[in-house]
C-alpha positions as CSV (number, residue, x, y, z in Angstrom):
1,M,297.5,160.3,115.1
2,K,296.2,161.2,111.6
3,S,292.9,159.7,112.3
4,V,292.5,161.8,115.5
5,I,293.2,165.0,113.4
6,I,290.7,163.9,110.7
7,F,288.1,163.1,113.3
8,A,288.6,166.5,115.0
9,C,288.2,168.3,111.6
10,L,285.0,166.4,110.9
11,V,283.6,167.3,114.4
12,A,284.6,171.0,113.8
13,V,282.8,171.0,110.4
14,A,279.8,169.3,111.9
15,L,279.6,171.9,114.7
16,A,280.4,174.9,112.6
17,D,277.8,177.7,112.6
18,Y,276.7,178.2,108.9
19,G,274.4,181.2,109.7
20,P,271.3,181.9,111.7
21,P,269.1,179.0,112.6
22,A,266.0,178.6,110.6
23,D,263.7,179.7,113.5
24,S,265.5,183.1,113.9
25,R,264.5,184.3,110.4
26,E,261.6,186.8,110.2
27,F,258.4,185.4,108.7
28,V,257.0,187.6,106.1
29,P,253.3,186.8,105.2
30,I,251.9,186.9,101.7
31,I,249.0,189.3,102.0
32,K,247.7,189.0,98.4
33,D,248.5,186.6,95.6
34,D,246.1,186.8,92.8
35,R,247.2,185.0,89.6
36,V,245.5,184.3,86.4
37,H,247.6,181.8,84.5
38,P,248.0,182.2,80.7
39,D,244.9,181.3,78.8
40,E,244.8,180.0,75.2
41,H,245.6,183.5,74.0
42,G,248.5,184.0,76.4
43,V,246.7,186.5,78.5
44,Y,247.8,186.4,82.2
45,S,247.9,188.6,85.3
46,L,249.7,188.7,88.6
47,D,248.9,190.8,91.7
48,M,250.8,190.2,94.9
49,E,251.7,191.9,98.1
50,T,253.8,190.8,101.1
51,G,253.7,191.8,104.7
52,D,256.9,193.8,104.4
53,G,255.5,196.1,101.7
54,I,256.7,194.5,98.5
55,E,254.1,194.9,95.8
56,R,254.1,193.5,92.2
57,T,251.5,193.7,89.5
58,E,251.8,192.5,86.0
59,Q,249.4,191.9,83.1
60,G,250.2,190.6,79.7
61,G,249.5,188.7,76.6
62,A,250.9,187.7,73.3
63,G,251.7,191.3,72.4
64,G,253.7,192.0,75.5
65,S,253.3,192.9,79.2
66,Q,253.3,195.8,81.6
67,G,253.6,196.0,85.3
68,K,254.9,197.7,88.5
69,V,257.1,196.7,91.4
70,S,257.6,198.6,94.6
71,F,259.2,198.2,97.9
72,T,260.7,200.2,100.7
73,F,264.5,200.4,101.3
74,P,265.7,200.0,104.9
75,D,266.4,203.8,105.0
76,G,262.7,204.5,104.2
77,Q,262.9,205.4,100.5
78,V,260.2,203.9,98.4
79,F,261.4,202.2,95.2
80,D,258.9,202.2,92.3
81,L,259.5,200.7,88.9
82,S,257.0,200.4,86.2
83,F,257.7,198.6,82.9
84,V,256.4,197.7,79.5
85,A,257.7,194.8,77.5
86,D,256.6,194.6,73.9
87,E,258.0,194.5,70.4
88,N,260.4,197.4,71.4
89,G,261.9,195.4,74.2
90,Y,261.9,195.8,78.0
91,Q,261.3,199.4,78.9
92,P,261.6,200.1,82.7
93,Q,260.8,203.5,84.2
94,S,262.0,204.5,87.7
95,S,263.6,207.5,89.3
96,F,266.2,205.1,90.7
97,L,267.5,204.0,87.2
98,P,270.5,205.9,85.8
99,V,269.8,208.3,83.0
100,A,272.2,208.8,80.1
101,P,273.2,212.4,79.4
102,A,271.2,214.2,76.7
103,F,272.6,213.8,73.3
104,P,274.1,215.5,71.5
105,H,275.9,216.8,74.6
106,P,277.8,220.1,74.3
107,I,281.2,219.7,72.7
108,P,284.0,221.3,74.7
109,Q,285.7,224.3,73.0
110,F,289.1,222.6,73.0
111,V,287.6,219.8,70.9
112,L,286.1,222.2,68.5
113,D,289.5,224.0,68.2
114,Q,291.2,220.7,67.5
115,I,288.7,219.8,64.8
116,E,289.2,223.3,63.2
117,F,293.0,222.9,63.3
118,A,292.8,219.5,61.6
119,R,290.5,221.0,58.9
120,Q,293.0,223.8,58.3
121,Q,295.9,221.3,58.0
122,E,293.9,219.2,55.5
123,A,293.0,222.3,53.4
124,A,296.7,223.3,53.4
125,R,297.8,219.8,52.4
126,E,295.3,219.9,49.4
127,K,296.7,223.2,48.2
128,S,300.4,222.2,48.3
129,P,301.9,220.1,45.5
130,S,302.0,216.4,46.1
131,R,305.2,215.0,47.4
132,S,305.3,211.3,47.0
133,Y,308.4,209.3,47.9
134,G,310.6,208.5,44.9
135,T,308.9,210.9,42.4
136,P,310.8,213.9,41.0
137,N,309.4,217.4,41.8
């Protein structure tokens, strides 16, 4: 009986659908693929484009690289990203990247009030005589 159950499980696994068959995937042609592999100075370039609108260009050398990537989202928005990578690190630029708030950002009034209150308490403490535990007044 156990062998029948094991055999049935093996058949079920063998017949399971693990996703779309290979022939149902969309073929996306490579329209352009121009590459210059690094020479003795490390200089290289890449320029490629696919049939579904993905584009990537990059040039670089020993001092760093720069490039651009773009593609279209399913909703029609065009994503553009340009970058520089050098001694200052990777520096991407895109309207899709989050931006930190400007600094220094405005400090809320309640915070300024609390800072002033703490300053006043500290000033009052400095004016009053010291009261240490165990010492006579």
